[in-house]
Structure formats: structure tokens, C-alpha cells
C-alpha positions in Angstrom: -70.3 45.6 -46.6 -68.6 45.4 -43.0 -65.7 43.5 -44.6 -65.0 46.2 -47.1 -65.2 49.0 -44.5 -62.8 47.2 -42.2 -60.4 46.5 -45.2 -60.5 49.9 -46.3 -59.6 51.2 -42.6 -56.8 48.9 -42.3 -55.4 49.8 -45.7 -55.4 53.6 -44.6 -53.9 52.8 -41.2 -51.1 50.8 -42.9 -50.4 53.5 -45.5 -50.5 56.3 -42.7 -53.4 58.1 -44.0 -55.6 58.1 -41.0 -56.7 61.6 -40.0 -56.4 62.7 -36.4 -60.0 63.2 -35.5 -59.0 65.6 -32.8 -58.3 68.3 -35.5 -62.0 68.2 -36.5 -63.0 69.6 -33.2 -63.6 73.4 -32.8 -61.5 75.5 -30.5 -64.4 75.6 -27.9 -64.8 71.7 -28.2 -61.1 71.5 -27.5 -61.6 73.6 -24.5 -64.5 71.7 -23.1 -63.3 68.1 -23.8 -60.8 67.9 -21.0 -63.3 69.4 -18.6 -65.9 66.7 -19.6 -63.3 64.0 -19.2 -62.4 65.2 -15.6 -66.3 64.7 -14.8 -67.2 68.4 -14.6 -70.9 69.0 -14.9 -72.5 70.8 -17.7 -73.5 73.5 -15.4 -69.9 73.8 -14.0 -68.4 74.1 -17.5 -71.1 76.4 -18.5 -70.3 78.8 -15.5 -66.6 78.8 -16.5 -67.4 79.8 -20.1 -70.4 81.9 -19.5 -72.6 79.5 -21.6 -75.9 77.8 -21.1 -75.6 74.1 -19.9 -77.6 73.3 -22.8 -74.9 74.6 -25.0 -72.3 72.5 -23.1 -74.4 69.6 -23.7 -74.5 70.2 -27.4 -70.7 70.5 -27.4 -70.4 67.2 -25.7 -72.7 65.6 -28.2 -70.7 66.9 -31.0 -67.4 65.8 -29.5 -68.7 62.3 -28.9 -70.0 62.3 -32.5 -66.8 63.6 -34.0 -64.5 61.2 -32.1 -66.9 58.3 -32.4 -67.0 57.9 -28.7 -70.0 56.2 -27.1 -69.8 57.0 -23.4 -67.9 59.1 -20.6 -65.4 56.3 -20.2 -64.5 56.4 -23.8 -64.2 60.1 -23.6 -61.8 59.8 -20.4 -59.7 57.1 -22.2 -59.3 59.4 -25.2 -58.4 62.4 -23.1 -55.8 60.4 -21.3 -54.3 59.1 -24.5 -54.1 62.4 -26.1 -52.6 63.8 -22.8 -55.3 66.4 -22.4 -55.6 65.3 -18.9 -53.5 63.4 -16.4 -54.1 61.2 -13.5 -51.7 63.1 -11.3 -53.6 65.5 -8.8 
């Protein structure tokens, strides 16, 4: 099964049919993503958008699931690759 999945993925990559997973994010998730990548707390983000910290936590979980990311380091790397944040102060 794993071999079939990898083979299918490689075929899609070679043919250029891979979807940009960023487009799966909602507008709010796209707004929250850079702040999460910059290590802002749920409470800080919630205050900025007038949300509950639990709502921000839900956004983080959805973002991670949709982008197939497993930790904050992967989230940071993704945001840097997509140029959603920069290393410059």
C-alpha cells in the first residue's frame, strides 16, 4: 500500500498535478499562520483578532492538518518557504 501511495504521489509531482495545499486554508487560517510561525502565543493572536485562545488553538490544529505539518518547527519551515515570514528583523 505504501509503495502504491508513493508511486501515485511521484507520478503527480512529475506531471505537475500537485495541488498547493496553501489554497486549502481559509482566509483566517492564512492570517493566523504567520503569527503562529513567529511563535506568538494563542492568547496574543486571540487578542489581535478578538477571538478566544481556544479558537486560535482550533485554527492551529486545522492548519497543521491541512498542510500535513506535525510540529511548530515544520510550521516555521513552511512559512519561510512560502515567504509568509522572513528572518530579517
